[in-house]
C-alpha beads as a LAMMPS data file, in Angstrom:
LAMMPS data file: protein, C-alpha beads

128 atoms
127 bonds

1 atom types
1 bond types

-500.0 500.0 xlo xhi
-500.0 500.0 ylo yhi
-500.0 500.0 zlo zhi

Masses

1 110.0

Atoms # bond

1 1 1 -381.028 -269.635 -441.210
2 1 1 -382.899 -271.346 -438.372
3 1 1 -386.400 -272.730 -438.446
4 1 1 -388.441 -273.559 -435.327
5 1 1 -391.182 -276.118 -435.022
6 1 1 -393.590 -277.405 -432.411
7 1 1 -393.899 -280.957 -431.137
8 1 1 -395.702 -281.993 -434.321
9 1 1 -392.810 -280.511 -436.594
10 1 1 -395.108 -277.693 -437.885
11 1 1 -393.041 -274.737 -438.701
12 1 1 -393.811 -271.837 -436.190
13 1 1 -391.031 -269.491 -436.853
14 1 1 -387.726 -268.738 -438.591
15 1 1 -384.783 -266.441 -438.121
16 1 1 -384.264 -263.568 -437.952
17 1 1 -387.816 -262.302 -438.475
18 1 1 -390.076 -264.658 -436.571
19 1 1 -388.304 -266.316 -433.651
20 1 1 -391.058 -267.843 -431.299
21 1 1 -390.718 -267.507 -427.567
22 1 1 -391.272 -271.246 -427.250
23 1 1 -390.564 -274.113 -429.593
24 1 1 -389.894 -277.845 -429.506
25 1 1 -387.178 -278.148 -432.304
26 1 1 -384.641 -275.955 -433.904
27 1 1 -383.053 -276.635 -437.219
28 1 1 -380.361 -275.016 -439.298
29 1 1 -381.554 -274.960 -442.982
30 1 1 -380.204 -273.366 -446.190
31 1 1 -381.370 -269.831 -446.686
32 1 1 -383.304 -270.663 -449.811
33 1 1 -385.267 -273.486 -448.237
34 1 1 -388.275 -271.154 -447.678
35 1 1 -387.981 -269.605 -451.266
36 1 1 -389.451 -266.391 -450.293
37 1 1 -392.708 -267.773 -448.981
38 1 1 -394.636 -265.493 -446.586
39 1 1 -394.759 -266.254 -442.941
40 1 1 -398.366 -267.397 -442.823
41 1 1 -397.526 -269.785 -445.812
42 1 1 -394.552 -271.185 -444.038
43 1 1 -396.726 -272.056 -441.019
44 1 1 -398.633 -274.422 -443.253
45 1 1 -395.563 -276.577 -443.678
46 1 1 -393.769 -279.255 -441.650
47 1 1 -390.104 -279.895 -441.398
48 1 1 -389.835 -283.297 -440.067
49 1 1 -387.001 -285.866 -439.612
50 1 1 -387.475 -288.999 -441.717
51 1 1 -386.283 -292.574 -440.979
52 1 1 -385.679 -295.778 -442.840
53 1 1 -388.921 -297.821 -443.048
54 1 1 -388.952 -301.561 -442.412
55 1 1 -390.860 -303.908 -444.725
56 1 1 -392.455 -307.269 -444.529
57 1 1 -391.194 -310.208 -446.644
58 1 1 -393.890 -309.544 -449.298
59 1 1 -392.617 -306.014 -449.643
60 1 1 -395.498 -304.228 -447.841
61 1 1 -394.846 -301.725 -445.123
62 1 1 -394.446 -303.178 -441.620
63 1 1 -396.802 -302.035 -438.850
64 1 1 -396.746 -302.722 -435.129
65 1 1 -399.715 -303.942 -433.080
66 1 1 -401.047 -300.373 -432.737
67 1 1 -400.928 -299.738 -436.424
68 1 1 -397.797 -297.510 -436.404
69 1 1 -395.189 -297.775 -439.116
70 1 1 -392.142 -299.866 -438.046
71 1 1 -388.609 -298.296 -438.739
72 1 1 -385.370 -300.017 -439.212
73 1 1 -383.055 -299.577 -436.383
74 1 1 -379.233 -299.574 -435.930
75 1 1 -377.168 -301.786 -433.675
76 1 1 -378.017 -299.440 -430.689
77 1 1 -381.785 -299.703 -431.376
78 1 1 -382.081 -296.141 -432.664
79 1 1 -384.036 -295.426 -435.800
80 1 1 -381.915 -295.021 -438.893
81 1 1 -382.098 -291.287 -439.861
82 1 1 -382.437 -290.578 -443.705
83 1 1 -382.920 -286.836 -443.810
84 1 1 -385.777 -284.191 -443.468
85 1 1 -389.042 -283.775 -445.219
86 1 1 -390.424 -280.258 -445.918
87 1 1 -394.027 -280.529 -447.045
88 1 1 -397.239 -278.627 -446.508
89 1 1 -399.843 -280.002 -444.158
90 1 1 -402.372 -277.349 -445.070
91 1 1 -404.157 -277.531 -448.423
92 1 1 -401.619 -276.243 -451.098
93 1 1 -404.208 -274.177 -452.907
94 1 1 -404.972 -272.279 -449.676
95 1 1 -401.258 -271.639 -449.169
96 1 1 -400.967 -270.474 -452.798
97 1 1 -403.844 -267.883 -452.154
98 1 1 -402.131 -266.741 -448.994
99 1 1 -398.876 -266.172 -450.906
100 1 1 -400.723 -264.256 -453.737
101 1 1 -402.443 -261.999 -451.188
102 1 1 -399.143 -261.370 -449.312
103 1 1 -397.414 -260.535 -452.596
104 1 1 -400.200 -258.121 -453.583
105 1 1 -399.976 -256.489 -450.070
106 1 1 -396.174 -256.125 -450.306
107 1 1 -396.649 -254.543 -453.698
108 1 1 -399.072 -251.949 -452.290
109 1 1 -396.673 -251.242 -449.305
110 1 1 -393.929 -250.602 -451.816
111 1 1 -396.052 -248.294 -453.876
112 1 1 -397.093 -246.380 -450.677
113 1 1 -393.582 -246.030 -449.516
114 1 1 -392.534 -244.742 -452.986
115 1 1 -395.428 -242.180 -452.955
116 1 1 -394.363 -241.132 -449.364
117 1 1 -390.776 -240.653 -450.464
118 1 1 -392.013 -238.518 -453.324
119 1 1 -394.140 -236.350 -450.969
120 1 1 -391.350 -235.896 -448.572
121 1 1 -388.921 -234.898 -451.322
122 1 1 -391.377 -232.424 -452.612
123 1 1 -391.954 -230.919 -449.128
124 1 1 -388.250 -230.741 -448.521
125 1 1 -387.734 -228.990 -451.921
126 1 1 -390.472 -226.406 -451.072
127 1 1 -388.823 -225.698 -447.665
128 1 1 -385.623 -224.542 -449.271

Bonds

1 1 1 2
2 1 2 3
3 1 3 4
4 1 4 5
5 1 5 6
6 1 6 7
7 1 7 8
8 1 8 9
9 1 9 10
10 1 10 11
11 1 11 12
12 1 12 13
13 1 13 14
14 1 14 15
15 1 15 16
16 1 16 17
17 1 17 18
18 1 18 19
19 1 19 20
20 1 20 21
21 1 21 22
22 1 22 23
23 1 23 24
24 1 24 25
25 1 25 26
26 1 26 27
27 1 27 28
28 1 28 29
29 1 29 30
30 1 30 31
31 1 31 32
32 1 32 33
33 1 33 34
34 1 34 35
35 1 35 36
36 1 36 37
37 1 37 38
38 1 38 39
39 1 39 40
40 1 40 41
41 1 41 42
42 1 42 43
43 1 43 44
44 1 44 45
45 1 45 46
46 1 46 47
47 1 47 48
48 1 48 49
49 1 49 50
50 1 50 51
51 1 51 52
52 1 52 53
53 1 53 54
54 1 54 55
55 1 55 56
56 1 56 57
57 1 57 58
58 1 58 59
59 1 59 60
60 1 60 61
61 1 61 62
62 1 62 63
63 1 63 64
64 1 64 65
65 1 65 66
66 1 66 67
67 1 67 68
68 1 68 69
69 1 69 70
70 1 70 71
71 1 71 72
72 1 72 73
73 1 73 74
74 1 74 75
75 1 75 76
76 1 76 77
77 1 77 78
78 1 78 79
79 1 79 80
80 1 80 81
81 1 81 82
82 1 82 83
83 1 83 84
84 1 84 85
85 1 85 86
86 1 86 87
87 1 87 88
88 1 88 89
89 1 89 90
90 1 90 91
91 1 91 92
92 1 92 93
93 1 93 94
94 1 94 95
95 1 95 96
96 1 96 97
97 1 97 98
98 1 98 99
99 1 99 100
100 1 100 101
101 1 101 102
102 1 102 103
103 1 103 104
104 1 104 105
105 1 105 106
106 1 106 107
107 1 107 108
108 1 108 109
109 1 109 110
110 1 110 111
111 1 111 112
112 1 112 113
113 1 113 114
114 1 114 115
115 1 115 116
116 1 116 117
117 1 117 118
118 1 118 119
119 1 119 120
120 1 120 121
121 1 121 122
122 1 122 123
123 1 123 124
124 1 124 125
125 1 125 126
126 1 126 127
127 1 127 128
């Protein structure tokens, strides 16, 4: 599956259901990465590349003059990539409530679909 993020690596869509018309980054991820989370919940997560941090001699994180973290670089001066982080940037309790609401709504839709199917079957049997 593909996920799509904005410039801040906030997830704004995923394939095949929610493909945004514009996005900054596109990533191929395992299908189970989103673990059945609802779309509004997924939009509270980031999928962000991570790089190897640099440290001072005393073991503390190294920062530049502007207060930004300093990353180790390879011989070409490129940051050393270590993988991706998938984490919420919206309060986790809010995301959990959104998921519960979505699950309840999906259950209601399923119940309504079942009821409609029964009504149609009953109507069809009465036509015969």
